[in-house]
RODO-2510 file (C-alpha; in nm, 4 decimals, decimal comma):
residues 84
     n   res          X          Y          Z
     1     m    -0,8905    -3,3903     6,8795
     2     q    -0,7015    -3,1068     6,7171
     3     s    -0,9255    -2,8377     6,5699
     4     n    -0,7467    -2,5660     6,3771
     5     g    -0,8779    -2,6090     6,0256
     6     s    -0,9763    -2,2469     5,9862
     7     h    -0,6153    -2,1427     6,0404
     8     l    -0,4699    -2,3675     5,7710
     9     k    -0,4179    -2,1532     5,4661
    10     t    -0,0621    -2,2306     5,3574
    11     y     0,1772    -2,5217     5,3307
    12     y     0,3721    -2,3649     5,6165
    13     d     0,0580    -2,3776     5,8340
    14     v     0,0212    -2,7498     5,7622
    15     l     0,3869    -2,8099     5,8500
    16     q     0,3361    -2,6231     6,1778
    17     l     0,0357    -2,8438     6,2535
    18     l     0,2440    -3,1547     6,1876
    19     k     0,5211    -3,0263     6,4148
    20     r     0,2717    -3,0195     6,7027
    21     f     0,2672    -3,3974     6,6673
    22     d     0,6473    -3,4206     6,6365
    23     v     0,6267    -3,4844     6,2631
    24     f     0,9102    -3,3127     6,0773
    25     i     0,9334    -3,3536     5,7025
    26     y     1,2282    -3,3084     5,4723
    27     v     1,2892    -3,5552     5,1921
    28     g     1,4854    -3,3280     4,9627
    29     r     1,2334    -3,2454     4,6921
    30     r     0,9439    -3,0158     4,7722
    31     l     0,6949    -3,2271     4,5759
    32     w     0,7888    -3,5361     4,7774
    33     d     0,7694    -3,3364     5,1008
    34     i     0,4137    -3,2329     5,0131
    35     e     0,3181    -3,5918     4,9338
    36     l     0,4639    -3,7157     5,2620
    37     a     0,2831    -3,4395     5,4526
    38     a    -0,0450    -3,5579     5,2964
    39     l     0,0239    -3,9136     5,4128
    40     e     0,1020    -3,7927     5,7644
    41     i    -0,2191    -3,5878     5,7737
    42     d    -0,4098    -3,9021     5,6676
    43     n    -0,2434    -4,0994     5,9478
    44     l    -0,3242    -3,8375     6,2115
    45     y    -0,6872    -3,8245     6,0993
    46     q    -0,7182    -4,2045     6,1017
    47     a    -0,5665    -4,2081     6,4507
    48     g    -0,8437    -3,9731     6,5625
    49     v    -0,6228    -3,6814     6,6658
    50     l    -0,7431    -3,4442     6,3918
    51     d    -1,1038    -3,3446     6,3482
    52     r    -1,2700    -3,3625     6,0081
    53     e    -1,2568    -2,9855     5,9432
    54     t    -0,8828    -2,9672     6,0139
    55     y    -0,8180    -3,2772     5,8060
    56     l    -1,0119    -3,1503     5,5052
    57     q    -0,8574    -2,8031     5,5222
    58     a    -0,5064    -2,9496     5,5403
    59     k    -0,5777    -3,1802     5,2473
    60     l    -0,7066    -2,8872     5,0391
    61     v    -0,3939    -2,6852     5,1116
    62     l    -0,1696    -2,9795     5,0273
    63     r    -0,3589    -3,0584     4,7066
    64     r    -0,3203    -2,6965     4,5914
    65     e     0,0487    -2,6891     4,6829
    66     h     0,1072    -3,0201     4,5037
    67     r    -0,0603    -2,8940     4,1858
    68     e     0,1325    -2,5659     4,1932
    69     q     0,4649    -2,7407     4,2577
    70     k     0,4064    -2,9831     3,9697
    71     e     0,3404    -2,6855     3,7420
    72     r     0,6604    -2,5118     3,8604
    73     d     0,8610    -2,8313     3,8093
    74     l     0,7200    -2,8734     3,4587
    75     k     0,8000    -2,5137     3,3643
    76     h     1,1504    -2,5540     3,5020
    77     k     1,1998    -2,8780     3,3114
    78     e     1,0740    -2,7191     2,9886
    79     g     1,3014    -2,4204     3,0436
    80     t     1,6105    -2,6312     3,0979
    81     s     1,5403    -2,8569     2,7997
    82     k     1,5187    -2,5499     2,5703
    83     n     1,8593    -2,4353     2,6904
    84     e     2,0307    -2,7656     2,6109
***
């Protein structure tokens, strides 16, 4: 089992963890990339290759990144609609 939960603080850290399992993510929109990363983390945990601490830390990071990206997308959308 992979145990590196204490080192997962950023989205980049989670992507590096996924790369250790030959999981590379690029869909084209950051929000979708984050969602796919969360699904891959779930799959690795269910397969028994991630320990609970690593899984939970990765999920926390991804949840935060998802929330922040949604807020950025909303602000961008509001900004572009005002300019039209």
